[in-house]
Every structure is written in structure tokens, then in C-alpha cells.
C-alpha positions as CSV (number, residue, x, y, z in Angstrom):
1,M,-17.8,-2.3,1.5
2,E,-16.8,0.2,4.2
3,I,-13.2,1.2,4.3
4,E,-12.8,0.2,7.9
5,H,-14.0,-3.3,7.1
6,I,-11.5,-3.5,4.2
7,C,-8.7,-2.4,6.6
8,S,-9.7,-4.9,9.2
9,L,-9.6,-7.7,6.6
10,V,-6.1,-6.6,5.5
11,V,-4.8,-6.6,9.1
12,D,-6.3,-10.0,9.8
13,A,-4.9,-11.6,6.6
14,A,-1.5,-10.1,7.2
15,F,-1.4,-11.2,10.9
16,K,-2.3,-14.8,9.9
17,L,0.4,-14.7,7.2
18,H,3.0,-13.4,9.6
19,K,2.0,-16.0,12.2
20,D,2.0,-18.9,9.7
21,I,5.2,-18.1,7.9
22,G,7.2,-15.7,10.1
23,P,10.0,-13.4,8.9
24,G,12.7,-14.3,6.4
25,L,11.1,-14.3,2.9
26,L,11.6,-11.8,0.2
27,E,9.1,-8.9,0.0
28,S,7.8,-10.3,-3.3
29,A,6.9,-13.6,-1.6
30,Y,4.8,-11.8,1.1
31,E,3.3,-9.6,-1.5
32,T,2.2,-12.5,-3.7
33,I,0.8,-14.5,-0.8
34,L,-1.0,-11.6,0.9
35,A,-2.6,-10.6,-2.4
36,A,-3.8,-14.2,-2.9
37,K,-5.2,-14.4,0.6
38,L,-7.1,-11.1,0.2
39,E,-8.5,-12.3,-3.1
40,D,-9.5,-15.6,-1.5
41,I,-11.8,-13.6,0.9
42,G,-13.3,-11.7,-1.9
43,L,-11.3,-8.5,-2.2
44,V,-10.1,-7.0,-5.4
45,V,-6.3,-6.7,-5.3
46,D,-4.0,-5.1,-7.8
47,R,-0.3,-5.7,-7.6
48,Q,2.6,-3.4,-8.6
49,V,0.2,-0.6,-9.7
50,P,2.1,2.0,-11.7
51,I,1.3,5.6,-11.0
52,D,2.0,8.4,-13.4
53,I,2.9,11.9,-12.2
54,Q,2.4,15.1,-14.0
55,Y,4.2,18.2,-12.6
56,E,3.5,21.3,-14.6
57,Q,4.6,20.3,-18.2
58,V,6.7,17.3,-17.0
59,H,5.1,13.9,-17.4
60,L,6.7,11.0,-15.5
61,P,5.1,7.7,-16.6
62,S,5.2,5.0,-13.9
63,A,6.9,7.4,-11.4
64,F,6.2,4.9,-8.6
65,R,4.5,1.6,-8.1
66,V,2.1,0.7,-5.3
67,D,2.8,-2.8,-4.0
68,L,-0.8,-3.6,-3.3
69,L,-4.0,-1.6,-4.0
70,V,-7.0,-3.2,-2.3
71,E,-10.5,-2.4,-3.6
72,K,-9.0,0.7,-5.3
73,R,-9.1,2.3,-1.9
74,V,-6.3,1.0,0.4
75,I,-2.5,1.2,-0.4
76,I,-0.2,-1.4,1.1
77,E,3.6,-1.1,1.0
78,I,5.2,-4.5,1.8
79,K,8.6,-4.6,3.6
80,S,10.7,-7.5,4.8
81,V,13.4,-5.8,6.9
82,E,14.6,-5.8,10.5
83,K,13.1,-2.4,11.1
84,T,11.2,0.0,9.0
85,L,12.4,3.6,8.7
86,P,10.4,6.8,8.9
87,V,10.9,7.2,5.1
88,H,8.6,4.1,4.6
89,A,5.7,5.8,6.2
90,K,6.4,9.1,4.4
91,Q,6.4,7.1,1.1
92,V,2.9,5.7,1.7
93,I,1.6,9.1,2.8
94,T,2.9,10.6,-0.4
95,Y,1.3,7.8,-2.4
96,L,-2.0,8.5,-0.6
97,R,-1.8,12.2,-1.2
98,L,-0.9,11.8,-4.9
99,T,-3.7,9.3,-5.6
100,N,-6.2,11.1,-3.4
101,L,-6.8,8.0,-1.3
102,T,-7.2,8.1,2.5
103,H,-6.0,4.7,3.9
104,G,-2.7,2.9,3.7
105,F,-0.4,0.5,5.5
106,V,3.3,-0.3,5.8
107,I,3.4,-4.0,6.6
108,N,6.9,-5.3,7.6
109,F,7.0,-9.0,7.7
110,G,10.7,-8.9,8.9
111,T,9.8,-8.3,12.5
112,P,9.5,-11.1,15.1
113,M,6.3,-9.6,16.4
114,F,3.6,-8.6,13.9
115,K,2.4,-5.6,16.0
116,D,5.9,-4.2,15.6
117,G,5.7,-4.5,11.8
118,I,2.4,-2.8,10.9
119,K,1.8,0.9,10.6
120,R,-1.6,2.2,9.5
121,L,-1.5,5.6,7.8
122,L,-4.2,8.1,7.1
123,N,-4.2,10.9,4.6
124,D,-6.4,13.4,6.3
125,R,-5.8,16.0,3.7
126,P,-6.7,14.3,0.4
127,S,-6.8,17.5,-1.6
128,S,-3.6,19.0,-0.2
129,V,-1.4,18.3,-3.3
130,S,-0.5,21.3,-5.3
131,S,-2.7,21.9,-8.4
132,C,0.6,21.8,-10.4
133,L,1.1,18.1,-9.5
134,R,-1.2,15.4,-10.7
135,A,-1.1,11.6,-10.4
136,N,-3.0,9.1,-12.4
137,Q,-3.0,5.3,-12.2
138,N,-1.9,3.7,-15.5
139,G,-4.8,2.2,-17.5
140,S,-7.4,3.3,-15.0
141,G,-8.3,6.6,-16.5
142,S,-8.5,8.3,-13.1
């Protein structure tokens, strides 16, 4: 499946969820429901994916967790706050760089208007991470 099609399905499902439920739930509730909706339309979704980091001789198991990983290609960070901060986008860009993926989203279900709560992020430099730093998804062998 093309990456743009996956992204389009993610946006459509998140929009419908925001429209149907609106703001006010915990992030974990939106994460659970969005994952189920994406699985219902045939996408493979992993939740709370731990990522190990190796920097030189230091190994950090489960250094961070990706909220949703769709089709092993798109990272989604779920928020339920009044307003996202620049650090949220930086977080996803870092996740993309460390996992060598190109597409990600910050989706904030806490905003009254869906368009104000979604930010699409692209890693246009997938191999820009220092050779001293490596990240691997737990259990995936990548």
C-alpha cells in the first residue's frame, strides 16, 4: 500500500473520531479507539511500540514508545490537550529519524476543530542520524 494512501486513511479515521466524540477523553482512550478504527479498515496497527536506543556503548532499552505505528511505516503521537507545543512535533521528528521512517503525525484530540489538532510531519533526511546512534524496535529485529 502506498504511504500517501495510508496517511489519507489515518487522517480520515482521526477526523471521524474527532467529529463523533469530540475533545475531553484521555489520550489512551483516543489511542485505543483510533487503533481499532484503523484495524477495522484493514491496516496493521501496533500500540505503544518500545524503541531501544544504542549510543556508542550505552544501550537504552525502551528509550521511548511510539503511541501508534501504522503498517510499520507511519508514526502517530496522540495528544489530548488544549494546544500542542513545538516540542510535540520535535518529538515525532526525532522518532522518525531514529527509526528511519519518513511519515508521522501529531494528532491532538483536545482541540475544538480537528484541523487545529493535526500536524503531518516528514523526515526528509532519513539517514541523518549519527552513526554513533542506533535505534531498534523491540522484538522486530530491525
